[in-house]
mmCIF file of the N, C-alpha and C atoms, coordinates in Angstrom:
data_MODEL
# 
_entry.id   MODEL 
# 
loop_
_atom_site.group_PDB 
_atom_site.id 
_atom_site.type_symbol 
_atom_site.label_atom_id 
_atom_site.label_alt_id 
_atom_site.label_comp_id 
_atom_site.label_asym_id 
_atom_site.label_entity_id 
_atom_site.label_seq_id 
_atom_site.pdbx_PDB_ins_code 
_atom_site.Cartn_x 
_atom_site.Cartn_y 
_atom_site.Cartn_z 
_atom_site.occupancy 
_atom_site.B_iso_or_equiv 
_atom_site.pdbx_formal_charge 
_atom_site.auth_seq_id 
_atom_site.auth_comp_id 
_atom_site.auth_asym_id 
_atom_site.auth_atom_id 
_atom_site.pdbx_PDB_model_num 
ATOM 1   N N  . MET A 1 1  ? 37.194 156.579 40.013 1.00 0.00 ? 1  MET A N  1 
ATOM 2   C CA . MET A 1 1  ? 37.339 156.892 41.049 1.00 0.00 ? 1  MET A CA 1 
ATOM 3   C C  . MET A 1 1  ? 36.683 158.388 41.761 1.00 0.00 ? 1  MET A C  1 
ATOM 4   N N  . GLY A 1 2  ? 37.365 159.219 40.330 1.00 0.00 ? 2  GLY A N  1 
ATOM 5   C CA . GLY A 1 2  ? 37.614 160.518 40.371 1.00 0.00 ? 2  GLY A CA 1 
ATOM 6   C C  . GLY A 1 2  ? 38.786 161.344 40.341 1.00 0.00 ? 2  GLY A C  1 
ATOM 7   N N  . THR A 1 3  ? 39.183 162.348 41.334 1.00 0.00 ? 3  THR A N  1 
ATOM 8   C CA . THR A 1 3  ? 39.996 163.309 41.590 1.00 0.00 ? 3  THR A CA 1 
ATOM 9   C C  . THR A 1 3  ? 41.297 162.513 42.576 1.00 0.00 ? 3  THR A C  1 
ATOM 10  N N  . ALA A 1 4  ? 42.157 163.245 42.580 1.00 0.00 ? 4  ALA A N  1 
ATOM 11  C CA . ALA A 1 4  ? 43.223 162.303 43.500 1.00 0.00 ? 4  ALA A CA 1 
ATOM 12  C C  . ALA A 1 4  ? 43.216 162.145 44.746 1.00 0.00 ? 4  ALA A C  1 
ATOM 13  N N  . VAL A 1 5  ? 42.202 163.388 45.138 1.00 0.00 ? 5  VAL A N  1 
ATOM 14  C CA . VAL A 1 5  ? 41.612 163.613 46.420 1.00 0.00 ? 5  VAL A CA 1 
ATOM 15  C C  . VAL A 1 5  ? 40.650 162.613 46.841 1.00 0.00 ? 5  VAL A C  1 
ATOM 16  N N  . ALA A 1 6  ? 39.903 162.387 45.646 1.00 0.00 ? 6  ALA A N  1 
ATOM 17  C CA . ALA A 1 6  ? 38.899 161.196 46.195 1.00 0.00 ? 6  ALA A CA 1 
ATOM 18  C C  . ALA A 1 6  ? 39.446 159.641 46.097 1.00 0.00 ? 6  ALA A C  1 
ATOM 19  N N  . ARG A 1 7  ? 40.792 159.796 45.395 1.00 0.00 ? 7  ARG A N  1 
ATOM 20  C CA . ARG A 1 7  ? 41.485 158.707 45.672 1.00 0.00 ? 7  ARG A CA 1 
ATOM 21  C C  . ARG A 1 7  ? 42.055 158.511 46.749 1.00 0.00 ? 7  ARG A C  1 
ATOM 22  N N  . ASN A 1 8  ? 42.689 159.026 47.493 1.00 0.00 ? 8  ASN A N  1 
ATOM 23  C CA . ASN A 1 8  ? 43.451 159.150 48.540 1.00 0.00 ? 8  ASN A CA 1 
ATOM 24  C C  . ASN A 1 8  ? 42.348 158.945 49.526 1.00 0.00 ? 8  ASN A C  1 
ATOM 25  N N  . ARG A 1 9  ? 41.494 159.376 49.876 1.00 0.00 ? 9  ARG A N  1 
ATOM 26  C CA . ARG A 1 9  ? 40.576 159.074 50.835 1.00 0.00 ? 9  ARG A CA 1 
ATOM 27  C C  . ARG A 1 9  ? 39.938 158.184 50.862 1.00 0.00 ? 9  ARG A C  1 
ATOM 28  N N  . ALA A 1 10 ? 39.643 157.428 49.643 1.00 0.00 ? 10 ALA A N  1 
ATOM 29  C CA . ALA A 1 10 ? 39.390 155.727 49.465 1.00 0.00 ? 10 ALA A CA 1 
ATOM 30  C C  . ALA A 1 10 ? 40.466 155.160 49.861 1.00 0.00 ? 10 ALA A C  1 
ATOM 31  N N  . LYS A 1 11 ? 41.284 155.512 49.445 1.00 0.00 ? 11 LYS A N  1 
ATOM 32  C CA . LYS A 1 11 ? 42.680 154.625 50.128 1.00 0.00 ? 11 LYS A CA 1 
ATOM 33  C C  . LYS A 1 11 ? 42.905 154.567 51.569 1.00 0.00 ? 11 LYS A C  1 
ATOM 34  N N  . ARG A 1 12 ? 42.801 156.223 52.132 1.00 0.00 ? 12 ARG A N  1 
ATOM 35  C CA . ARG A 1 12 ? 42.366 155.808 53.585 1.00 0.00 ? 12 ARG A CA 1 
ATOM 36  C C  . ARG A 1 12 ? 41.733 155.162 54.713 1.00 0.00 ? 12 ARG A C  1 
ATOM 37  N N  . ARG A 1 13 ? 40.776 155.144 54.054 1.00 0.00 ? 13 ARG A N  1 
ATOM 38  C CA . ARG A 1 13 ? 39.550 154.828 54.354 1.00 0.00 ? 13 ARG A CA 1 
ATOM 39  C C  . ARG A 1 13 ? 39.060 153.203 54.772 1.00 0.00 ? 13 ARG A C  1 
ATOM 40  N N  . LEU A 1 14 ? 39.942 153.096 53.349 1.00 0.00 ? 14 LEU A N  1 
ATOM 41  C CA . LEU A 1 14 ? 39.858 151.168 53.477 1.00 0.00 ? 14 LEU A CA 1 
ATOM 42  C C  . LEU A 1 14 ? 41.020 150.643 53.795 1.00 0.00 ? 14 LEU A C  1 
ATOM 43  N N  . ARG A 1 15 ? 41.996 151.338 54.305 1.00 0.00 ? 15 ARG A N  1 
ATOM 44  C CA . ARG A 1 15 ? 43.417 151.215 54.964 1.00 0.00 ? 15 ARG A CA 1 
ATOM 45  C C  . ARG A 1 15 ? 42.861 150.966 56.526 1.00 0.00 ? 15 ARG A C  1 
ATOM 46  N N  . GLU A 1 16 ? 42.275 152.339 57.202 1.00 0.00 ? 16 GLU A N  1 
ATOM 47  C CA . GLU A 1 16 ? 41.907 151.637 58.389 1.00 0.00 ? 16 GLU A CA 1 
ATOM 48  C C  . GLU A 1 16 ? 40.765 150.978 58.331 1.00 0.00 ? 16 GLU A C  1 
ATOM 49  N N  . ALA A 1 17 ? 39.959 150.782 57.509 1.00 0.00 ? 17 ALA A N  1 
ATOM 50  C CA . ALA A 1 17 ? 38.660 150.057 58.245 1.00 0.00 ? 17 ALA A CA 1 
ATOM 51  C C  . ALA A 1 17 ? 39.441 148.424 58.449 1.00 0.00 ? 17 ALA A C  1 
ATOM 52  N N  . VAL A 1 18 ? 40.757 147.923 57.180 1.00 0.00 ? 18 VAL A N  1 
ATOM 53  C CA . VAL A 1 18 ? 40.786 146.979 57.186 1.00 0.00 ? 18 VAL A CA 1 
ATOM 54  C C  . VAL A 1 18 ? 42.306 146.764 58.347 1.00 0.00 ? 18 VAL A C  1 
ATOM 55  N N  . ARG A 1 19 ? 42.693 147.619 58.713 1.00 0.00 ? 19 ARG A N  1 
ATOM 56  C CA . ARG A 1 19 ? 43.830 147.823 60.010 1.00 0.00 ? 19 ARG A CA 1 
ATOM 57  C C  . ARG A 1 19 ? 42.882 147.564 61.177 1.00 0.00 ? 19 ARG A C  1 
ATOM 58  N N  . ALA A 1 20 ? 41.722 147.651 61.592 1.00 0.00 ? 20 ALA A N  1 
ATOM 59  C CA . ALA A 1 20 ? 40.605 148.158 62.833 1.00 0.00 ? 20 ALA A CA 1 
ATOM 60  C C  . ALA A 1 20 ? 40.543 145.969 62.648 1.00 0.00 ? 20 ALA A C  1 
ATOM 61  N N  . ARG A 1 21 ? 40.568 145.606 61.614 1.00 0.00 ? 21 ARG A N  1 
ATOM 62  C CA . ARG A 1 21 ? 39.890 143.840 61.462 1.00 0.00 ? 21 ARG A CA 1 
ATOM 63  C C  . ARG A 1 21 ? 41.064 143.232 61.408 1.00 0.00 ? 21 ARG A C  1 
ATOM 64  N N  . TRP A 1 22 ? 42.178 143.791 60.939 1.00 0.00 ? 22 TRP A N  1 
ATOM 65  C CA . TRP A 1 22 ? 43.235 142.605 60.750 1.00 0.00 ? 22 TRP A CA 1 
ATOM 66  C C  . TRP A 1 22 ? 43.666 142.027 61.456 1.00 0.00 ? 22 TRP A C  1 
ATOM 67  N N  . PRO A 1 23 ? 43.386 141.881 63.202 1.00 0.00 ? 23 PRO A N  1 
ATOM 68  C CA . PRO A 1 23 ? 44.138 141.284 63.993 1.00 0.00 ? 23 PRO A CA 1 
ATOM 69  C C  . PRO A 1 23 ? 43.188 139.864 63.927 1.00 0.00 ? 23 PRO A C  1 
ATOM 70  N N  . ASP A 1 24 ? 42.202 140.286 63.692 1.00 0.00 ? 24 ASP A N  1 
ATOM 71  C CA . ASP A 1 24 ? 40.818 138.821 63.319 1.00 0.00 ? 24 ASP A CA 1 
ATOM 72  C C  . ASP A 1 24 ? 40.990 138.140 62.119 1.00 0.00 ? 24 ASP A C  1 
ATOM 73  N N  . VAL A 1 25 ? 41.683 138.394 61.139 1.00 0.00 ? 25 VAL A N  1 
ATOM 74  C CA . VAL A 1 25 ? 42.080 137.652 59.795 1.00 0.00 ? 25 VAL A CA 1 
ATOM 75  C C  . VAL A 1 25 ? 43.263 136.875 60.418 1.00 0.00 ? 25 VAL A C  1 
ATOM 76  N N  . GLU A 1 26 ? 42.761 135.459 59.534 1.00 0.00 ? 26 GLU A N  1 
ATOM 77  C CA . GLU A 1 26 ? 43.886 134.305 59.884 1.00 0.00 ? 26 GLU A CA 1 
ATOM 78  C C  . GLU A 1 26 ? 45.351 134.664 59.037 1.00 0.00 ? 26 GLU A C  1 
ATOM 79  N N  . PRO A 1 27 ? 46.076 133.796 59.811 1.00 0.00 ? 27 PRO A N  1 
ATOM 80  C CA . PRO A 1 27 ? 47.486 134.292 59.297 1.00 0.00 ? 27 PRO A CA 1 
ATOM 81  C C  . PRO A 1 27 ? 47.880 133.637 58.197 1.00 0.00 ? 27 PRO A C  1 
ATOM 82  N N  . GLY A 1 28 ? 48.694 134.318 57.057 1.00 0.00 ? 28 GLY A N  1 
ATOM 83  C CA . GLY A 1 28 ? 49.147 133.338 56.120 1.00 0.00 ? 28 GLY A CA 1 
ATOM 84  C C  . GLY A 1 28 ? 48.620 134.071 54.758 1.00 0.00 ? 28 GLY A C  1 
ATOM 85  N N  . TRP A 1 29 ? 47.263 135.609 54.622 1.00 0.00 ? 29 TRP A N  1 
ATOM 86  C CA . TRP A 1 29 ? 46.598 135.613 53.548 1.00 0.00 ? 29 TRP A CA 1 
ATOM 87  C C  . TRP A 1 29 ? 47.279 136.555 53.128 1.00 0.00 ? 29 TRP A C  1 
ATOM 88  N N  . ASP A 1 30 ? 47.017 137.189 51.818 1.00 0.00 ? 30 ASP A N  1 
ATOM 89  C CA . ASP A 1 30 ? 47.251 138.029 51.175 1.00 0.00 ? 30 ASP A CA 1 
ATOM 90  C C  . ASP A 1 30 ? 46.181 138.957 50.756 1.00 0.00 ? 30 ASP A C  1 
ATOM 91  N N  . LEU A 1 31 ? 45.761 139.687 50.879 1.00 0.00 ? 31 LEU A N  1 
ATOM 92  C CA . LEU A 1 31 ? 44.395 139.955 50.552 1.00 0.00 ? 31 LEU A CA 1 
ATOM 93  C C  . LEU A 1 31 ? 44.544 141.584 49.596 1.00 0.00 ? 31 LEU A C  1 
ATOM 94  N N  . ILE A 1 32 ? 43.655 141.597 48.540 1.00 0.00 ? 32 ILE A N  1 
ATOM 95  C CA . ILE A 1 32 ? 43.673 142.690 47.396 1.00 0.00 ? 32 ILE A CA 1 
ATOM 96  C C  . ILE A 1 32 ? 42.475 143.346 47.864 1.00 0.00 ? 32 ILE A C  1 
ATOM 97  N N  . TRP A 1 33 ? 42.207 144.809 48.056 1.00 0.00 ? 33 TRP A N  1 
ATOM 98  C CA . TRP A 1 33 ? 41.069 145.362 48.144 1.00 0.00 ? 33 TRP A CA 1 
ATOM 99  C C  . TRP A 1 33 ? 41.149 146.446 46.771 1.00 0.00 ? 33 TRP A C  1 
ATOM 100 N N  . ILE A 1 34 ? 40.241 146.649 45.960 1.00 0.00 ? 34 ILE A N  1 
ATOM 101 C CA . ILE A 1 34 ? 40.035 147.360 45.241 1.00 0.00 ? 34 ILE A CA 1 
ATOM 102 C C  . ILE A 1 34 ? 39.263 148.469 45.525 1.00 0.00 ? 34 ILE A C  1 
ATOM 103 N N  . ALA A 1 35 ? 38.975 149.761 45.646 1.00 0.00 ? 35 ALA A N  1 
ATOM 104 C CA . ALA A 1 35 ? 38.168 150.881 46.022 1.00 0.00 ? 35 ALA A CA 1 
ATOM 105 C C  . ALA A 1 35 ? 37.140 150.875 44.872 1.00 0.00 ? 35 ALA A C  1 
ATOM 106 N N  . ARG A 1 36 ? 36.038 151.588 45.047 1.00 0.00 ? 36 ARG A N  1 
ATOM 107 C CA . ARG A 1 36 ? 34.912 151.593 44.140 1.00 0.00 ? 36 ARG A CA 1 
ATOM 108 C C  . ARG A 1 36 ? 34.334 152.983 44.468 1.00 0.00 ? 36 ARG A C  1 
ATOM 109 N N  . GLN A 1 37 ? 33.856 153.650 44.023 1.00 0.00 ? 37 GLN A N  1 
ATOM 110 C CA . GLN A 1 37 ? 33.127 154.993 44.019 1.00 0.00 ? 37 GLN A CA 1 
ATOM 111 C C  . GLN A 1 37 ? 32.570 155.247 45.456 1.00 0.00 ? 37 GLN A C  1 
ATOM 112 N N  . PRO A 1 38 ? 31.527 154.083 45.593 1.00 0.00 ? 38 PRO A N  1 
ATOM 113 C CA . PRO A 1 38 ? 30.882 154.356 47.028 1.00 0.00 ? 38 PRO A CA 1 
ATOM 114 C C  . PRO A 1 38 ? 31.299 154.601 48.582 1.00 0.00 ? 38 PRO A C  1 
ATOM 115 N N  . VAL A 1 39 ? 32.945 154.046 48.297 1.00 0.00 ? 39 VAL A N  1 
ATOM 116 C CA . VAL A 1 39 ? 33.702 153.969 49.414 1.00 0.00 ? 39 VAL A CA 1 
ATOM 117 C C  . VAL A 1 39 ? 33.769 155.583 49.812 1.00 0.00 ? 39 VAL A C  1 
ATOM 118 N N  . VAL A 1 40 ? 33.622 156.467 49.037 1.00 0.00 ? 40 VAL A N  1 
ATOM 119 C CA . VAL A 1 40 ? 34.290 157.953 49.241 1.00 0.00 ? 40 VAL A CA 1 
ATOM 120 C C  . VAL A 1 40 ? 33.380 158.425 49.832 1.00 0.00 ? 40 VAL A C  1 
ATOM 121 N N  . VAL A 1 41 ? 31.977 158.385 49.275 1.00 0.00 ? 41 VAL A N  1 
ATOM 122 C CA . VAL A 1 41 ? 31.194 159.072 50.370 1.00 0.00 ? 41 VAL A CA 1 
ATOM 123 C C  . VAL A 1 41 ? 29.900 157.989 50.877 1.00 0.00 ? 41 VAL A C  1 
ATOM 124 N N  . ALA A 1 42 ? 30.254 156.789 51.035 1.00 0.00 ? 42 ALA A N  1 
ATOM 125 C CA . ALA A 1 42 ? 29.603 156.229 52.095 1.00 0.00 ? 42 ALA A CA 1 
ATOM 126 C C  . ALA A 1 42 ? 30.155 156.882 53.709 1.00 0.00 ? 42 ALA A C  1 
ATOM 127 N N  . ALA A 1 43 ? 28.817 156.528 54.400 1.00 0.00 ? 43 ALA A N  1 
ATOM 128 C CA . ALA A 1 43 ? 29.419 156.724 55.836 1.00 0.00 ? 43 ALA A CA 1 
ATOM 129 C C  . ALA A 1 43 ? 30.193 155.638 56.609 1.00 0.00 ? 43 ALA A C  1 
ATOM 130 N N  . TRP A 1 44 ? 30.871 156.312 57.761 1.00 0.00 ? 44 TRP A N  1 
ATOM 131 C CA . TRP A 1 44 ? 32.064 154.979 58.306 1.00 0.00 ? 44 TRP A CA 1 
ATOM 132 C C  . TRP A 1 44 ? 31.709 154.061 58.345 1.00 0.00 ? 44 TRP A C  1 
ATOM 133 N N  . PRO A 1 45 ? 30.566 153.836 59.590 1.00 0.00 ? 45 PRO A N  1 
ATOM 134 C CA . PRO A 1 45 ? 30.142 152.883 60.085 1.00 0.00 ? 45 PRO A CA 1 
ATOM 135 C C  . PRO A 1 45 ? 30.079 151.725 58.734 1.00 0.00 ? 45 PRO A C  1 
ATOM 136 N N  . GLU A 1 46 ? 29.090 152.321 57.361 1.00 0.00 ? 46 GLU A N  1 
ATOM 137 C CA . GLU A 1 46 ? 28.861 151.176 56.546 1.00 0.00 ? 46 GLU A CA 1 
ATOM 138 C C  . GLU A 1 46 ? 30.242 150.793 55.630 1.00 0.00 ? 46 GLU A C  1 
ATOM 139 N N  . VAL A 1 47 ? 31.188 151.938 55.585 1.00 0.00 ? 47 VAL A N  1 
ATOM 140 C CA . VAL A 1 47 ? 32.716 151.161 55.084 1.00 0.00 ? 47 VAL A CA 1 
ATOM 141 C C  . VAL A 1 47 ? 33.216 150.202 56.000 1.00 0.00 ? 47 VAL A C  1 
ATOM 142 N N  . GLN A 1 48 ? 32.754 150.272 57.558 1.00 0.00 ? 48 GLN A N  1 
ATOM 143 C CA . GLN A 1 48 ? 33.451 148.624 58.367 1.00 0.00 ? 48 GLN A CA 1 
ATOM 144 C C  . GLN A 1 48 ? 32.700 147.586 58.307 1.00 0.00 ? 48 GLN A C  1 
ATOM 145 N N  . GLN A 1 49 ? 31.547 148.194 58.091 1.00 0.00 ? 49 GLN A N  1 
ATOM 146 C CA . GLN A 1 49 ? 30.368 146.832 58.091 1.00 0.00 ? 49 GLN A CA 1 
ATOM 147 C C  . GLN A 1 49 ? 30.880 146.474 56.330 1.00 0.00 ? 49 GLN A C  1 
ATOM 148 N N  . ALA A 1 50 ? 30.821 146.985 55.557 1.00 0.00 ? 50 ALA A N  1 
ATOM 149 C CA . ALA A 1 50 ? 31.585 145.622 54.399 1.00 0.00 ? 50 ALA A CA 1 
ATOM 150 C C  . ALA A 1 50 ? 32.548 145.464 54.274 1.00 0.00 ? 50 ALA A C  1 
ATOM 151 N N  . ILE A 1 51 ? 33.683 145.862 54.994 1.00 0.00 ? 51 ILE A N  1 
ATOM 152 C CA . ILE A 1 51 ? 34.911 145.561 55.138 1.00 0.00 ? 51 ILE A CA 1 
ATOM 153 C C  . ILE A 1 51 ? 35.137 143.951 55.992 1.00 0.00 ? 51 ILE A C  1 
ATOM 154 N N  . GLU A 1 52 ? 33.989 143.850 57.033 1.00 0.00 ? 52 GLU A N  1 
ATOM 155 C CA . GLU A 1 52 ? 34.093 142.975 57.660 1.00 0.00 ? 52 GLU A CA 1 
ATOM 156 C C  . GLU A 1 52 ? 32.917 142.054 56.797 1.00 0.00 ? 52 GLU A C  1 
ATOM 157 N N  . GLN A 1 53 ? 31.742 142.495 56.129 1.00 0.00 ? 53 GLN A N  1 
ATOM 158 C CA . GLN A 1 53 ? 30.912 141.253 55.714 1.00 0.00 ? 53 GLN A CA 1 
ATOM 159 C C  . GLN A 1 53 ? 32.231 140.446 54.547 1.00 0.00 ? 53 GLN A C  1 
ATOM 160 N N  . LEU A 1 54 ? 32.806 141.427 53.984 1.00 0.00 ? 54 LEU A N  1 
ATOM 161 C CA . LEU A 1 54 ? 33.966 140.992 52.570 1.00 0.00 ? 54 LEU A CA 1 
ATOM 162 C C  . LEU A 1 54 ? 34.766 139.948 53.112 1.00 0.00 ? 54 LEU A C  1 
ATOM 163 N N  . LEU A 1 55 ? 35.139 140.368 54.256 1.00 0.00 ? 55 LEU A N  1 
ATOM 164 C CA . LEU A 1 55 ? 36.238 139.470 55.069 1.00 0.00 ? 55 LEU A CA 1 
ATOM 165 C C  . LEU A 1 55 ? 35.872 137.709 55.667 1.00 0.00 ? 55 LEU A C  1 
ATOM 166 N N  . ARG A 1 56 ? 34.300 138.540 56.035 1.00 0.00 ? 56 ARG A N  1 
ATOM 167 C CA . ARG A 1 56 ? 33.159 137.123 56.607 1.00 0.00 ? 56 ARG A CA 1 
ATOM 168 C C  . ARG A 1 56 ? 33.230 135.887 55.145 1.00 0.00 ? 56 ARG A C  1 
ATOM 169 N N  . ARG A 1 57 ? 32.784 136.603 54.181 1.00 0.00 ? 57 ARG A N  1 
ATOM 170 C CA . ARG A 1 57 ? 32.477 136.159 52.947 1.00 0.00 ? 57 ARG A CA 1 
ATOM 171 C C  . ARG A 1 57 ? 33.654 135.311 52.313 1.00 0.00 ? 57 ARG A C  1 
ATOM 172 N N  . ALA A 1 58 ? 35.067 136.195 52.348 1.00 0.00 ? 58 ALA A N  1 
ATOM 173 C CA . ALA A 1 58 ? 36.156 135.216 52.330 1.00 0.00 ? 58 ALA A CA 1 
ATOM 174 C C  . ALA A 1 58 ? 36.520 134.302 53.035 1.00 0.00 ? 58 ALA A C  1 
ATOM 175 N N  . ARG A 1 59 ? 35.742 133.763 54.013 1.00 0.00 ? 59 ARG A N  1 
ATOM 176 C CA . ARG A 1 59 ? 36.097 133.003 54.845 1.00 0.00 ? 59 ARG A CA 1 
ATOM 177 C C  . ARG A 1 59 ? 37.678 132.893 55.586 1.00 0.00 ? 59 ARG A C  1 
ATOM 178 N N  . VAL A 1 60 ? 38.352 133.948 55.990 1.00 0.00 ? 60 VAL A N  1 
ATOM 179 C CA . VAL A 1 60 ? 39.419 134.490 56.288 1.00 0.00 ? 60 VAL A CA 1 
ATOM 180 C C  . VAL A 1 60 ? 39.917 134.688 57.722 1.00 0.00 ? 60 VAL A C  1 
ATOM 181 N N  . MET A 1 61 ? 38.611 134.841 58.021 1.00 0.00 ? 61 MET A N  1 
ATOM 182 C CA . MET A 1 61 ? 38.389 135.750 60.073 1.00 0.00 ? 61 MET A CA 1 
ATOM 183 C C  . MET A 1 61 ? 38.507 134.224 60.526 1.00 0.00 ? 61 MET A C  1 
ATOM 184 N N  . LYS A 1 62 ? 39.266 134.634 61.864 1.00 0.00 ? 62 LYS A N  1 
ATOM 185 C CA . LYS A 1 62 ? 39.635 133.596 62.542 1.00 0.00 ? 62 LYS A CA 1 
ATOM 186 C C  . LYS A 1 62 ? 38.443 132.830 63.525 1.00 0.00 ? 62 LYS A C  1 
ATOM 187 N N  . THR A 1 63 ? 38.465 131.439 63.549 1.00 0.00 ? 63 THR A N  1 
ATOM 188 C CA . THR A 1 63 ? 37.342 131.368 64.317 1.00 0.00 ? 63 THR A CA 1 
ATOM 189 C C  . THR A 1 63 ? 37.607 131.242 65.888 1.00 0.00 ? 63 THR A C  1 
ATOM 190 N N  . ASN A 1 64 ? 36.337 130.864 66.625 1.00 0.00 ? 64 ASN A N  1 
ATOM 191 C CA . ASN A 1 64 ? 36.559 131.276 68.224 1.00 0.00 ? 64 ASN A CA 1 
ATOM 192 C C  . ASN A 1 64 ? 36.389 130.311 68.539 1.00 0.00 ? 64 ASN A C  1 
ATOM 193 N N  . GLY A 1 65 ? 37.347 129.185 69.036 1.00 0.00 ? 65 GLY A N  1 
ATOM 194 C CA . GLY A 1 65 ? 37.047 128.098 69.750 1.00 0.00 ? 65 GLY A CA 1 
ATOM 195 C C  . GLY A 1 65 ? 37.344 126.838 68.530 1.00 0.00 ? 65 GLY A C  1 
# 
């Protein structure tokens, strides 16, 4: 991941993106997130979209109805 600054930036970005979507996750899931280099330089909307796509692929999102 690079320097400590880059690692901390990646953690903060992942934490915030997941926090925003956490209310949509079904209760009872323990999730592990592993940051890769692109999260440090990716545009914020890309990070948010990636988190949402991963949650949908994992099928842990609440269903509407």
